All heavy atoms as TSV, in Angstrom:
chain	resi	resn	atom	element	x	y	z
A	1	MET	N	N	91.485	94.719	115.313
A	1	MET	CA	C	92.049	93.619	114.579
A	1	MET	C	C	91.717	93.788	113.095
A	1	MET	O	O	90.670	94.289	112.737
A	1	MET	CB	C	91.472	92.292	115.071
A	1	MET	CG	C	91.545	92.061	116.545
A	1	MET	SD	S	92.722	90.951	117.266
A	1	MET	CE	C	93.762	90.263	116.133
A	2	ASN	N	N	92.605	93.346	112.277
A	2	ASN	CA	C	92.384	93.437	110.834
A	2	ASN	C	C	91.510	92.281	110.372
A	2	ASN	O	O	91.697	91.144	110.781
A	2	ASN	CB	C	93.724	93.379	110.089
A	2	ASN	CG	C	94.565	94.592	110.396
A	2	ASN	OD1	O	94.042	95.634	110.743
A	2	ASN	ND2	N	95.858	94.461	110.272
A	3	LYS	N	N	90.555	92.600	109.510
A	3	LYS	CA	C	89.699	91.564	108.953
A	3	LYS	C	C	90.184	91.217	107.552
A	3	LYS	O	O	90.809	92.032	106.880
A	3	LYS	CB	C	88.255	92.052	108.882
A	3	LYS	CG	C	87.592	92.150	110.221
A	3	LYS	CD	C	86.132	92.414	110.035
A	3	LYS	CE	C	85.430	92.346	111.364
A	3	LYS	NZ	N	83.988	92.489	111.207
A	4	LEU	N	N	89.876	90.009	107.141
A	4	LEU	CA	C	90.196	89.614	105.775
A	4	LEU	C	C	89.239	90.321	104.827
A	4	LEU	O	O	88.034	90.367	105.061
A	4	LEU	CB	C	90.053	88.106	105.611
A	4	LEU	CG	C	91.121	87.251	106.279
A	4	LEU	CD1	C	90.767	85.788	106.121
A	4	LEU	CD2	C	92.477	87.525	105.681
A	5	THR	N	N	89.788	90.863	103.786
A	5	THR	CA	C	88.962	91.528	102.789
A	5	THR	C	C	88.645	90.525	101.682
A	5	THR	O	O	89.293	89.475	101.574
A	5	THR	CB	C	89.711	92.730	102.187
A	5	THR	OG1	O	90.880	92.237	101.508
A	5	THR	CG2	C	90.115	93.720	103.264
A	6	PRO	N	N	87.669	90.828	100.854
A	6	PRO	CA	C	87.394	89.940	99.717
A	6	PRO	C	C	88.627	89.748	98.831
A	6	PRO	O	O	88.835	88.678	98.271
A	6	PRO	CB	C	86.270	90.651	98.972
A	6	PRO	CG	C	85.559	91.422	100.036
A	6	PRO	CD	C	86.651	91.871	100.978
A	7	LYS	N	N	89.456	90.776	98.747
A	7	LYS	CA	C	90.692	90.660	97.960
A	7	LYS	C	C	91.631	89.625	98.591
A	7	LYS	O	O	92.267	88.841	97.881
A	7	LYS	CB	C	91.365	92.029	97.884
A	7	LYS	CG	C	92.588	92.065	97.017
A	7	LYS	CD	C	93.170	93.467	96.962
A	7	LYS	CE	C	94.442	93.486	96.154
A	7	LYS	NZ	N	95.045	94.814	96.106
A	8	ASP	N	N	91.713	89.626	99.932
A	8	ASP	CA	C	92.544	88.638	100.625
A	8	ASP	C	C	92.042	87.221	100.380
A	8	ASP	O	O	92.825	86.300	100.132
A	8	ASP	CB	C	92.559	88.903	102.136
A	8	ASP	CG	C	93.203	90.225	102.500
A	8	ASP	OD1	O	94.092	90.678	101.758
A	8	ASP	OD2	O	92.803	90.808	103.522
A	9	VAL	N	N	90.722	87.041	100.445
A	9	VAL	CA	C	90.135	85.720	100.222
A	9	VAL	C	C	90.404	85.267	98.788
A	9	VAL	O	O	90.758	84.109	98.551
A	9	VAL	CB	C	88.621	85.741	100.523
A	9	VAL	CG1	C	87.975	84.421	100.141
A	9	VAL	CG2	C	88.381	86.046	101.997
A	10	ALA	N	N	90.267	86.184	97.842
A	10	ALA	CA	C	90.533	85.831	96.439
A	10	ALA	C	C	91.990	85.420	96.265
A	10	ALA	O	O	92.295	84.467	95.538
A	10	ALA	CB	C	90.194	87.012	95.534
A	11	TRP	N	N	92.906	86.121	96.936
A	11	TRP	CA	C	94.326	85.774	96.838
A	11	TRP	C	C	94.565	84.378	97.423
A	11	TRP	O	O	95.278	83.566	96.828
A	11	TRP	CB	C	95.168	86.811	97.575
A	11	TRP	CG	C	96.631	86.503	97.530
A	11	TRP	CD1	C	97.504	86.778	96.526
A	11	TRP	CD2	C	97.389	85.825	98.541
A	11	TRP	NE1	N	98.759	86.321	96.849
A	11	TRP	CE2	C	98.714	85.728	98.083
A	11	TRP	CE3	C	97.076	85.296	99.780
A	11	TRP	CZ2	C	99.715	85.133	98.829
A	11	TRP	CZ3	C	98.083	84.698	100.525
A	11	TRP	CH2	C	99.379	84.620	100.042
A	12	LEU	N	N	93.963	84.105	98.600
A	12	LEU	CA	C	94.121	82.783	99.202
A	12	LEU	C	C	93.585	81.688	98.289
A	12	LEU	O	O	94.213	80.634	98.124
A	12	LEU	CB	C	93.399	82.728	100.547
A	12	LEU	CG	C	94.077	83.445	101.705
A	12	LEU	CD1	C	93.131	83.531	102.895
A	12	LEU	CD2	C	95.356	82.744	102.099
A	13	GLU	N	N	92.429	81.935	97.701
A	13	GLU	CA	C	91.852	80.948	96.787
A	13	GLU	C	C	92.758	80.711	95.583
A	13	GLU	O	O	92.953	79.574	95.157
A	13	GLU	CB	C	90.468	81.405	96.319
A	13	GLU	CG	C	89.415	81.299	97.381
A	13	GLU	CD	C	88.078	81.858	96.923
A	13	GLU	OE1	O	88.015	82.519	95.874
A	13	GLU	OE2	O	87.090	81.621	97.643
A	14	SER	N	N	93.332	81.771	95.040
A	14	SER	CA	C	94.213	81.600	93.879
A	14	SER	C	C	95.461	80.816	94.249
A	14	SER	O	O	95.945	79.996	93.475
A	14	SER	CB	C	94.589	82.957	93.274
A	14	SER	OG	O	95.481	83.655	94.129
A	15	ARG	N	N	95.995	81.063	95.456
A	15	ARG	CA	C	97.183	80.313	95.905
A	15	ARG	C	C	96.849	78.844	96.108
A	15	ARG	O	O	97.647	77.970	95.771
A	15	ARG	CB	C	97.734	80.919	97.206
A	15	ARG	CG	C	98.236	82.341	97.073
A	15	ARG	CD	C	99.361	82.492	96.098
A	15	ARG	NE	N	100.487	81.710	96.572
A	15	ARG	CZ	C	101.476	81.292	95.830
A	15	ARG	NH1	N	101.498	81.572	94.541
A	15	ARG	NH2	N	102.456	80.588	96.334
A	16	LEU	N	N	95.667	78.563	96.661
A	16	LEU	CA	C	95.264	77.171	96.850
A	16	LEU	C	C	95.054	76.481	95.506
A	16	LEU	O	O	95.442	75.327	95.328
A	16	LEU	CB	C	93.983	77.090	97.685
A	16	LEU	CG	C	94.154	77.395	99.166
A	16	LEU	CD1	C	92.795	77.488	99.847
A	16	LEU	CD2	C	95.012	76.340	99.837
A	17	ARG	N	N	94.437	77.194	94.566
A	17	ARG	CA	C	94.222	76.606	93.241
A	17	ARG	C	C	95.548	76.289	92.563
A	17	ARG	O	O	95.687	75.265	91.899
A	17	ARG	CB	C	93.417	77.566	92.363
A	17	ARG	CG	C	91.941	77.379	92.516
A	17	ARG	CD	C	91.175	78.142	91.448
A	17	ARG	NE	N	89.991	78.682	92.063
A	17	ARG	CZ	C	89.808	79.938	92.424
A	17	ARG	NH1	N	90.723	80.831	92.171
A	17	ARG	NH2	N	88.712	80.317	93.009
A	18	SER	N	N	96.552	77.171	92.715
A	18	SER	CA	C	97.838	76.929	92.068
A	18	SER	C	C	98.590	75.778	92.737
A	18	SER	O	O	99.424	75.136	92.114
A	18	SER	CB	C	98.696	78.194	92.073
A	18	SER	OG	O	99.096	78.532	93.385
A	19	ALA	N	N	98.282	75.510	94.025
A	19	ALA	CA	C	98.961	74.418	94.733
A	19	ALA	C	C	98.336	73.063	94.438
A	19	ALA	O	O	98.974	72.031	94.614
A	19	ALA	CB	C	98.934	74.687	96.240
A	20	VAL	N	N	97.084	73.046	94.000
A	20	VAL	CA	C	96.364	71.795	93.747
A	20	VAL	C	C	96.324	71.542	92.244
A	20	VAL	O	O	95.957	72.414	91.467
A	20	VAL	CB	C	94.925	71.885	94.317
A	20	VAL	CG1	C	94.140	70.642	93.973
A	20	VAL	CG2	C	94.962	72.115	95.807
A	21	GLN	N	N	96.703	70.361	91.880
A	21	GLN	CA	C	96.662	69.992	90.466
A	21	GLN	C	C	95.212	69.742	90.051
A	21	GLN	O	O	94.409	69.281	90.855
A	21	GLN	CB	C	97.499	68.728	90.220
A	21	GLN	CG	C	98.957	68.897	90.559
A	21	GLN	CD	C	99.623	69.994	89.734
A	21	GLN	OE1	O	99.301	70.176	88.573
A	21	GLN	NE2	N	100.525	70.722	90.351
A	22	PRO	N	N	94.855	70.015	88.791
A	22	PRO	CA	C	93.468	69.830	88.353
A	22	PRO	C	C	92.930	68.419	88.561
A	22	PRO	O	O	91.749	68.239	88.824
A	22	PRO	CB	C	93.511	70.173	86.863
A	22	PRO	CG	C	94.730	71.003	86.696
A	22	PRO	CD	C	95.690	70.564	87.761
A	23	GLU	N	N	93.777	67.403	88.451
A	23	GLU	CA	C	93.294	66.031	88.610
A	23	GLU	C	C	93.144	65.635	90.080
A	23	GLU	O	O	92.619	64.579	90.385
A	23	GLU	CB	C	94.208	65.035	87.890
A	23	GLU	CG	C	95.631	65.008	88.403
A	23	GLU	CD	C	96.539	66.003	87.698
A	23	GLU	OE1	O	96.089	66.738	86.825
A	23	GLU	OE2	O	97.730	66.022	88.031
A	24	ASP	N	N	93.612	66.492	91.009
A	24	ASP	CA	C	93.447	66.221	92.434
A	24	ASP	C	C	91.988	66.426	92.838
A	24	ASP	O	O	91.171	66.906	92.080
A	24	ASP	CB	C	94.337	67.138	93.270
A	24	ASP	CG	C	95.817	66.768	93.135
A	24	ASP	OD1	O	96.107	65.663	92.664
A	24	ASP	OD2	O	96.662	67.605	93.484
A	25	VAL	N	N	91.691	66.097	94.045
A	25	VAL	CA	C	90.331	66.234	94.567
A	25	VAL	C	C	89.956	67.715	94.601
A	25	VAL	O	O	90.703	68.544	95.086
A	25	VAL	CB	C	90.241	65.629	95.980
A	25	VAL	CG1	C	88.869	65.856	96.581
A	25	VAL	CG2	C	90.594	64.157	95.956
A	26	GLN	N	N	88.781	68.013	94.099
A	26	GLN	CA	C	88.273	69.386	94.100
A	26	GLN	C	C	87.218	69.532	95.196
A	26	GLN	O	O	86.380	68.642	95.349
A	26	GLN	CB	C	87.660	69.731	92.737
A	26	GLN	CG	C	88.657	69.731	91.600
A	26	GLN	CD	C	89.678	70.852	91.745
A	26	GLN	OE1	O	89.336	71.963	92.079
A	26	GLN	NE2	N	90.923	70.518	91.498
A	27	PRO	N	N	87.216	70.628	95.939
A	27	PRO	CA	C	86.206	70.794	96.984
A	27	PRO	C	C	84.827	71.061	96.391
A	27	PRO	O	O	84.689	71.559	95.274
A	27	PRO	CB	C	86.696	72.010	97.767
A	27	PRO	CG	C	87.537	72.765	96.800
A	27	PRO	CD	C	88.153	71.737	95.893
A	28	ASP	N	N	83.823	70.721	97.158
A	28	ASP	CA	C	82.447	70.957	96.758
A	28	ASP	C	C	82.209	72.476	96.714
A	28	ASP	O	O	82.523	73.178	97.674
A	28	ASP	CB	C	81.518	70.301	97.775
A	28	ASP	CG	C	80.060	70.500	97.440
A	28	ASP	OD1	O	79.739	70.629	96.247
A	28	ASP	OD2	O	79.246	70.517	98.383
A	29	PRO	N	N	81.674	73.012	95.613
A	29	PRO	CA	C	81.453	74.457	95.520
A	29	PRO	C	C	80.554	74.999	96.640
A	29	PRO	O	O	80.764	76.122	97.112
A	29	PRO	CB	C	80.789	74.639	94.161
A	29	PRO	CG	C	81.184	73.440	93.372
A	29	PRO	CD	C	81.348	72.334	94.356
A	30	ALA	N	N	79.577	74.215	97.089
A	30	ALA	CA	C	78.715	74.674	98.188
A	30	ALA	C	C	79.518	74.825	99.472
A	30	ALA	O	O	79.332	75.781	100.232
A	30	ALA	CB	C	77.565	73.693	98.391
A	31	PHE	N	N	80.464	73.896	99.708
A	31	PHE	CA	C	81.320	73.985	100.886
A	31	PHE	C	C	82.190	75.237	100.818
A	31	PHE	O	O	82.348	75.946	101.806
A	31	PHE	CB	C	82.209	72.739	101.005
A	31	PHE	CG	C	83.279	72.880	102.041
A	31	PHE	CD1	C	82.987	72.743	103.382
A	31	PHE	CD2	C	84.586	73.164	101.661
A	31	PHE	CE1	C	83.978	72.894	104.342
A	31	PHE	CE2	C	85.580	73.317	102.614
A	31	PHE	CZ	C	85.269	73.177	103.955
A	32	VAL	N	N	82.753	75.500	99.654
A	32	VAL	CA	C	83.612	76.674	99.485
A	32	VAL	C	C	82.817	77.949	99.746
A	32	VAL	O	O	83.279	78.857	100.441
A	32	VAL	CB	C	84.244	76.687	98.073
A	32	VAL	CG1	C	84.984	77.986	97.820
A	32	VAL	CG2	C	85.174	75.494	97.894
A	33	THR	N	N	81.598	78.006	99.240
A	33	THR	CA	C	80.756	79.187	99.437
A	33	THR	C	C	80.411	79.368	100.915
A	33	THR	O	O	80.524	80.468	101.455
A	33	THR	CB	C	79.468	79.067	98.605
A	33	THR	OG1	O	79.828	78.904	97.232
A	33	THR	CG2	C	78.601	80.296	98.759
A	34	ARG	N	N	80.011	78.276	101.581
A	34	ARG	CA	C	79.687	78.358	103.007
A	34	ARG	C	C	80.902	78.770	103.824
A	34	ARG	O	O	80.801	79.618	104.719
A	34	ARG	CB	C	79.187	77.002	103.511
A	34	ARG	CG	C	77.720	76.785	103.378
A	34	ARG	CD	C	77.242	75.568	104.178
A	34	ARG	NE	N	78.184	74.489	104.368
A	34	ARG	CZ	C	78.335	73.441	103.561
A	34	ARG	NH1	N	77.594	73.335	102.477
A	34	ARG	NH2	N	79.203	72.499	103.823
A	35	ALA	N	N	82.060	78.170	103.526
A	35	ALA	CA	C	83.275	78.488	104.273
A	35	ALA	C	C	83.668	79.948	104.071
A	35	ALA	O	O	84.066	80.625	105.022
A	35	ALA	CB	C	84.409	77.566	103.840
A	36	ARG	N	N	83.565	80.438	102.848
A	36	ARG	CA	C	83.892	81.837	102.562
A	36	ARG	C	C	82.954	82.769	103.329
A	36	ARG	O	O	83.391	83.746	103.941
A	36	ARG	CB	C	83.807	82.126	101.070
A	36	ARG	CG	C	84.166	83.571	100.743
A	36	ARG	CD	C	83.979	83.939	99.288
A	36	ARG	NE	N	84.625	83.018	98.383
A	36	ARG	CZ	C	84.013	82.402	97.374
A	36	ARG	NH1	N	82.734	82.615	97.138
A	36	ARG	NH2	N	84.664	81.590	96.591
A	37	ASP	N	N	81.644	82.455	103.314
A	37	ASP	CA	C	80.679	83.290	104.027
A	37	ASP	C	C	80.950	83.296	105.535
A	37	ASP	O	O	80.902	84.336	106.181
A	37	ASP	CB	C	79.255	82.818	103.760
A	37	ASP	CG	C	78.814	83.103	102.330
A	37	ASP	OD1	O	79.449	83.959	101.669
A	37	ASP	OD2	O	77.844	82.458	101.869
A	38	GLU	N	N	81.233	82.119	106.091
A	38	GLU	CA	C	81.539	82.052	107.522
A	38	GLU	C	C	82.797	82.832	107.857
A	38	GLU	O	O	82.862	83.522	108.872
A	38	GLU	CB	C	81.698	80.603	107.964
A	38	GLU	CG	C	80.395	79.868	108.124
A	38	GLU	CD	C	80.606	78.468	108.661
A	38	GLU	OE1	O	81.526	78.261	109.473
A	38	GLU	OE2	O	79.842	77.575	108.263
A	39	LEU	N	N	83.817	82.720	107.023
A	39	LEU	CA	C	85.072	83.415	107.252
A	39	LEU	C	C	84.882	84.926	107.205
A	39	LEU	O	O	85.404	85.654	108.047
A	39	LEU	CB	C	86.108	82.989	106.210
A	39	LEU	CG	C	87.485	83.627	106.312
A	39	LEU	CD1	C	88.163	83.216	107.607
A	39	LEU	CD2	C	88.335	83.222	105.127
A	40	MET	N	N	84.103	85.403	106.264
A	40	MET	CA	C	83.911	86.841	106.120
A	40	MET	C	C	83.042	87.422	107.240
A	40	MET	O	O	83.141	88.599	107.545
A	40	MET	CB	C	83.284	87.157	104.757
A	40	MET	CG	C	84.187	86.820	103.591
A	40	MET	SD	S	85.808	87.601	103.676
A	40	MET	CE	C	85.383	89.281	103.340
A	41	HIS	N	N	82.195	86.603	107.867
A	41	HIS	CA	C	81.318	87.097	108.925
A	41	HIS	C	C	81.772	86.671	110.319
A	41	HIS	O	O	81.046	86.857	111.294
A	41	HIS	CB	C	79.876	86.627	108.677
A	41	HIS	CG	C	79.304	87.206	107.427
A	41	HIS	ND1	N	79.275	86.520	106.236
A	41	HIS	CD2	C	78.782	88.433	107.167
A	41	HIS	CE1	C	78.743	87.283	105.307
A	41	HIS	NE2	N	78.435	88.447	105.836
A	42	LEU	N	N	82.967	86.135	110.415
A	42	LEU	CA	C	83.492	85.673	111.688
A	42	LEU	C	C	83.850	86.866	112.563
A	42	LEU	O	O	84.501	87.807	112.113
A	42	LEU	CB	C	84.742	84.822	111.440
A	42	LEU	CG	C	85.374	84.152	112.633
A	42	LEU	CD1	C	84.431	83.097	113.197
A	42	LEU	CD2	C	86.682	83.508	112.221
A	43	LYS	N	N	83.396	86.838	113.809
A	43	LYS	CA	C	83.749	87.902	114.746
A	43	LYS	C	C	85.067	87.533	115.406
A	43	LYS	O	O	85.214	86.455	115.970
A	43	LYS	CB	C	82.662	88.078	115.796
A	43	LYS	CG	C	81.401	88.649	115.229
A	43	LYS	CD	C	80.463	89.069	116.320
A	43	LYS	CE	C	79.235	89.678	115.663
A	43	LYS	NZ	N	78.531	90.565	116.526
A	44	ILE	N	N	86.016	88.446	115.337
A	44	ILE	CA	C	87.336	88.212	115.905
A	44	ILE	C	C	87.438	88.998	117.206
A	44	ILE	O	O	87.206	90.204	117.229
A	44	ILE	CB	C	88.439	88.647	114.930
A	44	ILE	CG1	C	88.324	87.851	113.638
A	44	ILE	CG2	C	89.809	88.481	115.560
A	44	ILE	CD1	C	89.256	88.315	112.555
A	45	THR	N	N	87.775	88.305	118.268
A	45	THR	CA	C	87.944	88.972	119.554
A	45	THR	C	C	89.418	88.968	119.926
A	45	THR	O	O	90.150	88.029	119.603
A	45	THR	CB	C	87.137	88.263	120.659
A	45	THR	OG1	O	87.570	86.904	120.731
A	45	THR	CG2	C	85.644	88.303	120.350
A	46	ALA	N	N	89.822	90.031	120.584
A	46	ALA	CA	C	91.216	90.135	121.013
A	46	ALA	C	C	91.475	89.116	122.124
A	46	ALA	O	O	90.637	88.942	123.009
A	46	ALA	CB	C	91.513	91.535	121.503
A	47	PRO	N	N	92.610	88.453	122.083
A	47	PRO	CA	C	92.914	87.484	123.139
A	47	PRO	C	C	93.130	88.195	124.475
A	47	PRO	O	O	93.694	89.279	124.526
A	47	PRO	CB	C	94.197	86.807	122.655
A	47	PRO	CG	C	94.793	87.742	121.678
A	47	PRO	CD	C	93.669	88.537	121.091
A	48	ARG	N	N	92.634	87.577	125.543
A	48	ARG	CA	C	92.814	88.152	126.878
A	48	ARG	C	C	94.105	87.619	127.473
A	48	ARG	O	O	94.401	86.432	127.366
A	48	ARG	CB	C	91.643	87.767	127.769
A	48	ARG	CG	C	90.360	88.436	127.366
A	48	ARG	CD	C	89.201	88.030	128.219
A	48	ARG	NE	N	89.594	87.848	129.612
A	48	ARG	CZ	C	88.804	87.395	130.562
A	48	ARG	NH1	N	87.579	87.061	130.262
A	48	ARG	NH2	N	89.225	87.252	131.792
A	49	PRO	N	N	94.886	88.496	128.109
A	49	PRO	CA	C	96.122	88.001	128.734
A	49	PRO	C	C	95.782	87.097	129.920
A	49	PRO	O	O	94.794	87.317	130.622
A	49	PRO	CB	C	96.829	89.267	129.197
A	49	PRO	CG	C	95.787	90.319	129.240
A	49	PRO	CD	C	94.726	89.925	128.263
A	50	SER	N	N	96.598	86.107	130.120
A	50	SER	CA	C	96.358	85.173	131.216
A	50	SER	C	C	96.684	85.857	132.548
A	50	SER	O	O	97.461	86.811	132.596
A	50	SER	CB	C	97.205	83.919	131.043
A	50	SER	OG	O	98.556	84.230	131.270
A	51	PRO	N	N	96.116	85.368	133.637
A	51	PRO	CA	C	96.409	85.960	134.950
A	51	PRO	C	C	97.901	85.913	135.292
A	51	PRO	O	O	98.409	86.815	135.961
A	51	PRO	CB	C	95.598	85.100	135.922
A	51	PRO	CG	C	94.498	84.524	135.101
A	51	PRO	CD	C	95.067	84.353	133.722
A	52	ALA	N	N	98.593	84.897	134.833
A	52	ALA	CA	C	100.027	84.799	135.119
A	52	ALA	C	C	100.788	85.968	134.495
A	52	ALA	O	O	101.731	86.509	135.094
A	52	ALA	CB	C	100.582	83.474	134.598
A	53	VAL	N	N	100.381	86.377	133.307
A	53	VAL	CA	C	101.032	87.514	132.648
A	53	VAL	C	C	100.759	88.792	133.435
A	53	VAL	O	O	101.652	89.616	133.641
A	53	VAL	CB	C	100.540	87.645	131.191
A	53	VAL	CG1	C	101.037	88.922	130.555
A	53	VAL	CG2	C	100.976	86.439	130.377
A	54	LEU	N	N	99.523	88.961	133.887
A	54	LEU	CA	C	99.181	90.152	134.665
A	54	LEU	C	C	99.961	90.206	135.974
A	54	LEU	O	O	100.437	91.265	136.386
A	54	LEU	CB	C	97.677	90.185	134.926
A	54	LEU	CG	C	96.796	90.314	133.683
A	54	LEU	CD1	C	95.330	90.224	134.064
A	54	LEU	CD2	C	97.082	91.597	132.957
A	55	VAL	N	N	100.129	89.061	136.636
A	55	VAL	CA	C	100.906	89.008	137.872
A	55	VAL	C	C	102.371	89.349	137.589
A	55	VAL	O	O	102.999	90.108	138.334
A	55	VAL	CB	C	100.780	87.616	138.533
A	55	VAL	CG1	C	101.778	87.439	139.663
A	55	VAL	CG2	C	99.360	87.412	139.030
A	56	ALA	N	N	102.917	88.824	136.503
A	56	ALA	CA	C	104.311	89.107	136.152
A	56	ALA	C	C	104.509	90.592	135.871
A	56	ALA	O	O	105.510	91.189	136.288
A	56	ALA	CB	C	104.722	88.276	134.939
A	57	VAL	N	N	103.562	91.211	135.188
A	57	VAL	CA	C	103.666	92.650	134.906
A	57	VAL	C	C	103.593	93.444	136.209
A	57	VAL	O	O	104.353	94.401	136.409
A	57	VAL	CB	C	102.555	93.082	133.919
A	57	VAL	CG1	C	102.449	94.585	133.824
A	57	VAL	CG2	C	102.812	92.477	132.545
A	58	ALA	N	N	102.693	93.058	137.102
A	58	ALA	CA	C	102.571	93.757	138.387
A	58	ALA	C	C	103.865	93.653	139.193
A	58	ALA	O	O	104.341	94.652	139.756
A	58	ALA	CB	C	101.396	93.198	139.175
A	59	PHE	N	N	104.448	92.458	139.267
A	59	PHE	CA	C	105.702	92.298	139.993
A	59	PHE	C	C	106.839	93.077	139.345
A	59	PHE	O	O	107.681	93.658	140.027
A	59	PHE	CB	C	106.080	90.817	140.115
A	59	PHE	CG	C	105.376	90.113	141.237
A	59	PHE	CD1	C	104.619	88.989	140.986
A	59	PHE	CD2	C	105.459	90.568	142.541
A	59	PHE	CE1	C	103.960	88.325	142.015
A	59	PHE	CE2	C	104.809	89.916	143.578
A	59	PHE	CZ	C	104.054	88.795	143.316
A	60	SER	N	N	106.871	93.109	138.024
A	60	SER	CA	C	107.914	93.854	137.324
A	60	SER	C	C	107.804	95.342	137.618
A	60	SER	O	O	108.815	96.011	137.865
A	60	SER	CB	C	107.822	93.625	135.819
A	60	SER	OG	O	108.015	92.274	135.512
A	61	CYS	N	N	106.586	95.857	137.589
A	61	CYS	CA	C	106.385	97.281	137.899
A	61	CYS	C	C	106.782	97.583	139.335
A	61	CYS	O	O	107.416	98.612	139.611
A	61	CYS	CB	C	104.942	97.683	137.637
A	61	CYS	SG	S	104.512	97.709	135.889
A	62	SER	N	N	106.418	96.695	140.249
A	62	SER	CA	C	106.783	96.884	141.660
A	62	SER	C	C	108.300	96.875	141.827
A	62	SER	O	O	108.858	97.697	142.567
A	62	SER	CB	C	106.171	95.777	142.521
A	62	SER	OG	O	104.775	95.813	142.429
A	63	ALA	N	N	108.973	95.973	141.165
A	63	ALA	CA	C	110.430	95.895	141.252
A	63	ALA	C	C	111.072	97.144	140.676
A	63	ALA	O	O	112.062	97.660	141.220
A	63	ALA	CB	C	110.932	94.653	140.520
A	64	LEU	N	N	110.530	97.673	139.591
A	64	LEU	CA	C	111.069	98.892	138.993
A	64	LEU	C	C	110.915	100.074	139.943
A	64	LEU	O	O	111.857	100.855	140.132
A	64	LEU	CB	C	110.367	99.176	137.663
A	64	LEU	CG	C	110.800	100.441	136.931
A	64	LEU	CD1	C	112.260	100.350	136.533
A	64	LEU	CD2	C	109.925	100.676	135.724
A	65	VAL	N	N	109.744	100.203	140.548
A	65	VAL	CA	C	109.512	101.300	141.498
A	65	VAL	C	C	110.445	101.166	142.697
A	65	VAL	O	O	111.051	102.152	143.143
A	65	VAL	CB	C	108.028	101.322	141.942
A	65	VAL	CG1	C	107.818	102.250	143.119
A	65	VAL	CG2	C	107.150	101.743	140.780
A	66	ALA	N	N	110.604	99.960	143.227
A	66	ALA	CA	C	111.499	99.740	144.367
A	66	ALA	C	C	112.943	100.084	143.997
A	66	ALA	O	O	113.654	100.721	144.785
A	66	ALA	CB	C	111.394	98.289	144.837
A	67	ALA	N	N	113.373	99.696	142.811
A	67	ALA	CA	C	114.744	99.996	142.388
A	67	ALA	C	C	114.948	101.504	142.248
A	67	ALA	O	O	115.991	102.049	142.654
A	67	ALA	CB	C	115.045	99.291	141.076
A	68	LEU	N	N	113.981	102.189	141.692
A	68	LEU	CA	C	114.097	103.646	141.546
A	68	LEU	C	C	114.127	104.333	142.906
A	68	LEU	O	O	114.898	105.288	143.110
A	68	LEU	CB	C	112.949	104.188	140.699
A	68	LEU	CG	C	112.991	103.830	139.215
A	68	LEU	CD1	C	111.724	104.304	138.522
A	68	LEU	CD2	C	114.216	104.437	138.556
A	69	LEU	N	N	113.306	103.875	143.841
A	69	LEU	CA	C	113.326	104.459	145.185
A	69	LEU	C	C	114.661	104.232	145.872
A	69	LEU	O	O	115.189	105.134	146.540
A	69	LEU	CB	C	112.184	103.882	146.021
A	69	LEU	CG	C	110.783	104.351	145.640
A	69	LEU	CD1	C	109.730	103.586	146.435
A	69	LEU	CD2	C	110.641	105.845	145.848
A	70	LEU	N	N	115.228	103.035	145.717
A	70	LEU	CA	C	116.546	102.764	146.312
A	70	LEU	C	C	117.624	103.649	145.685
A	70	LEU	O	O	118.497	104.164	146.396
A	70	LEU	CB	C	116.914	101.291	146.147
A	70	LEU	CG	C	116.199	100.315	147.071
A	70	LEU	CD1	C	116.549	98.878	146.688
A	70	LEU	CD2	C	116.602	100.573	148.508
A	71	LEU	N	N	117.574	103.825	144.383
A	71	LEU	CA	C	118.568	104.685	143.727
A	71	LEU	C	C	118.428	106.131	144.174
A	71	LEU	O	O	119.433	106.820	144.407
A	71	LEU	CB	C	118.433	104.582	142.207
A	71	LEU	CG	C	118.930	103.284	141.575
A	71	LEU	CD1	C	118.593	103.269	140.088
A	71	LEU	CD2	C	120.425	103.144	141.775
A	72	MET	N	N	117.205	106.608	144.302
A	72	MET	CA	C	116.999	107.984	144.759
A	72	MET	C	C	117.478	108.150	146.190
A	72	MET	O	O	118.081	109.174	146.547
A	72	MET	CB	C	115.511	108.348	144.658
A	72	MET	CG	C	115.032	108.578	143.244
A	72	MET	SD	S	113.267	108.917	143.127
A	72	MET	CE	C	113.050	110.236	144.284
A	73	ARG	N	N	117.262	107.148	147.016
A	73	ARG	CA	C	117.682	107.220	148.409
A	73	ARG	C	C	119.211	107.262	148.525
A	73	ARG	O	O	119.754	107.994	149.341
A	73	ARG	CB	C	117.133	105.991	149.123
A	73	ARG	CG	C	116.961	106.170	150.572
A	73	ARG	CD	C	116.145	105.040	151.125
A	73	ARG	NE	N	116.464	104.949	152.549
A	73	ARG	CZ	C	116.148	103.959	153.310
A	73	ARG	NH1	N	115.509	102.933	152.816
A	73	ARG	NH2	N	116.470	103.953	154.570
A	74	ARG	N	N	119.892	106.487	147.685
A	74	ARG	CA	C	121.359	106.481	147.703
A	74	ARG	C	C	121.933	107.803	147.238
A	74	ARG	O	O	122.969	108.248	147.710
A	74	ARG	CB	C	121.907	105.356	146.844
A	74	ARG	CG	C	121.775	104.002	147.481
A	74	ARG	CD	C	122.483	102.965	146.681
A	74	ARG	NE	N	122.303	101.654	147.280
A	74	ARG	CZ	C	122.807	100.560	146.802
A	74	ARG	NH1	N	123.508	100.593	145.681
A	74	ARG	NH2	N	122.629	99.414	147.395
A	75	ARG	N	N	121.274	108.443	146.272
A	75	ARG	CA	C	121.755	109.720	145.761
A	75	ARG	C	C	121.606	110.824	146.793
A	75	ARG	O	O	122.383	111.783	146.807
A	75	ARG	CB	C	120.984	110.115	144.505
A	75	ARG	CG	C	121.455	109.405	143.295
A	75	ARG	CD	C	120.828	110.031	142.094
A	75	ARG	NE	N	121.787	109.939	141.012
A	75	ARG	CZ	C	121.795	110.702	139.958
A	75	ARG	NH1	N	120.893	111.633	139.819
A	75	ARG	NH2	N	122.693	110.561	139.021
A	76	MET	N	N	120.616	110.734	147.667
A	76	MET	CA	C	120.366	111.762	148.663
A	76	MET	C	C	121.339	111.694	149.815
A	76	MET	O	O	121.494	112.644	150.578
A	76	MET	CB	C	118.930	111.665	149.174
A	76	MET	CG	C	117.913	112.063	148.172
A	76	MET	SD	S	116.297	112.080	148.945
A	76	MET	CE	C	115.343	112.828	147.666
A	77	ARG	N	N	122.016	110.589	149.990
A	77	ARG	CA	C	122.985	110.455	151.087
A	77	ARG	C	C	124.244	111.203	150.851
A	77	ARG	O	O	124.772	111.576	149.965
A	77	ARG	CB	C	123.335	108.987	151.322
A	77	ARG	CG	C	122.215	108.244	151.987
A	77	ARG	CD	C	122.683	106.871	152.294
A	77	ARG	NE	N	121.588	106.095	152.817
A	77	ARG	CZ	C	121.701	104.878	153.207
A	77	ARG	NH1	N	122.840	104.249	153.158
A	77	ARG	NH2	N	120.666	104.227	153.667
């Protein structure tokens, strides 16, 4: 998985700053620092496919094999 680089975080911060007017509420600098640190050290895990997806893939593969066997059997006749 791709991680956010410091350059990505800087770009996000610049986009947020341009979207917020100076007279609007400004976030606490300590919060911004903590959030940035947590984001940069966050461990990202790949999502696991649900059992329903695995069952669907198994049935699809079985159907493909059965169809190929039937086609081969018809060709041999």
